[in-house]
C-alpha positions in Angstrom: 6.8 8.8 -11.2 7.0 5.6 -13.1 4.8 2.7 -12.4 7.9 0.7 -11.6 8.8 3.1 -8.8 5.2 3.0 -7.5 5.4 -0.8 -7.5 8.7 -0.7 -5.6 7.4 1.7 -2.9 4.2 -0.4 -2.4 6.3 -3.6 -2.2 8.2 -2.2 0.8 4.9 -2.3 2.7 4.3 -6.0 2.3 2.5 -7.5 5.2 1.1 -4.1 6.2 -2.6 -3.2 6.6 -4.3 -0.6 4.4 -6.6 1.8 6.3 -8.7 4.9 5.8 -9.1 5.2 2.0 -10.6 8.5 0.9 -10.8 10.3 -2.4 -10.2 14.0 -2.7 -10.6 15.2 -6.2 -8.6 12.6 -8.2 -6.2 11.8 -5.3 -6.6 8.6 -3.2 -5.4 9.2 0.3 -4.7 6.3 2.6 -3.1 5.3 5.9 -1.1 2.2 6.1 -0.3 0.4 9.4 3.3 -0.8 9.2 4.6 -0.8 12.7 7.8 -2.8 11.9 9.0 0.0 9.7 7.4 3.0 11.4 9.1 2.2 14.7 12.5 2.5 13.1 11.7 6.2 12.6 10.2 6.7 16.1 9.4 3.9 18.6 5.9 5.3 19.1 5.0 5.3 15.4 2.7 2.8 13.8 1.6 4.4 10.5 2.6 5.9 7.2 0.3 8.0 5.1 0.1 8.0 1.3 -1.5 9.7 -1.7 -2.0 8.0 -5.1 -2.0 11.2 -7.2 -4.2 11.6 -10.3 -6.0 8.3 -10.1 -7.8 7.3 -13.3 -9.2 4.1 -11.9 -9.3 2.1 -8.6 -11.1 -1.2 -7.9 -11.0 -4.4 -5.9 -11.5 -7.8 -7.6 -12.1 -10.8 -5.3 -10.1 -13.9 -6.2 -13.2 -16.1 -6.0 -15.5 -13.8 -8.0 -13.5 -12.7 -11.1 -16.5 -10.9 -12.7 -17.2 -8.8 -9.6 -15.5 -5.5 -8.9 -15.8 -3.1 -6.0 -15.2 0.5 -7.1 -16.4 2.4 -4.0 -13.3 3.2 -1.9 -15.4 3.3 1.3 -16.4 -0.3 0.5 -12.8 -1.3 -0.3 -11.6 0.3 2.9 -14.0 -1.9 4.9 -12.3 -5.0 3.5 -9.2 -4.4 5.8 -6.7 -5.1 3.1 -3.3 -6.7 4.0 -0.7 -6.2 1.3 0.9 -9.4 0.0 2.6 -8.7 -3.3 2.7 -6.0 -6.0 3.2 -6.3 -9.7 2.7 -4.2 -12.8 -0.5 -5.2 -14.7 -1.8 -4.4 -18.2 -3.2 -1.0 -19.3 -1.2 1.0 -16.8 -2.4 -0.6 -13.6 -0.6 -1.4 -10.4 -1.9 -4.8 -9.1 -1.7 -5.4 -5.4 -2.4 -8.9 -4.1 -4.2 -8.6 -0.8 -5.7 -10.7 2.0 -9.0 -9.5 3.4 -10.3 -9.8 6.9 -14.0 -9.6 5.9 -16.3 -10.7 3.1 -13.6 -12.2 0.8 -10.5 -14.3 1.5 -8.5 -12.1 -0.7 -8.2 -10.4 -4.1 -6.5 -7.9 -6.3 -6.6 -4.2 -5.7 -5.9 -2.4 -9.0 -4.9 1.2 -9.2 -4.2 3.4 -12.2 -2.4 6.6 -11.1 0.3 9.0 -12.1 2.2 9.3 -8.8 2.6 8.2 -5.2 3.7 10.2 -2.2 4.4 8.6 1.1 4.7 10.4 4.5 5.8 9.3 7.9 3.5 9.6 10.9 4.6 13.3 11.4 3.7 13.9 7.8 7.3 14.3 6.6 7.5 13.3 3.0 9.7 10.2 2.4 11.3 9.4 -0.9 12.0 5.9 -2.4 15.6 5.9 -1.1 14.6 6.6 2.5 12.0 3.8 2.3 14.5 1.3 0.9 16.9 2.2 3.7 14.2 1.6 6.3 13.3 -1.7 4.8 17.0 -2.8 4.5 17.5 -1.7 8.1 14.5 -3.8 9.3 15.6 -6.9 7.4 19.2 -6.5 8.6 18.1 -6.2 12.2 15.8 -9.2 11.7 18.6 -11.3 10.3 20.9 -10.4 13.2 18.2 -11.3 15.7 17.7 -14.7 14.1 21.4 -15.4 13.7 
């Protein structure tokens, strides 16, 4: 998968909270709490699951301490990251701007990987098109509710 597609997928989860990061071999597994999209699949759903495949590097860099990096995914997980924005960075990284609920006000979560797979709460794999359709449905319903 291209970095552009990985960026696009992660951008869909803006304003969601990242939970339960774990490394298995070179794959970074995570759970993301995104009720507003998950409930469009099933009203009882709250989460999506994901796997960054073949990770070469992962670290968190606080905004207020640029020379400091956290590389331990258990420590990164404890920061309770809230996804704000995603962009492509230098050297093959995906850069995810995040707020933190503990220790730092926010920072950049940088990931270098080859692929990303997303699953719904029932562990059914979802492709980019399905995720885009969910996102568009959410924003369409939100616009109708406001208008």
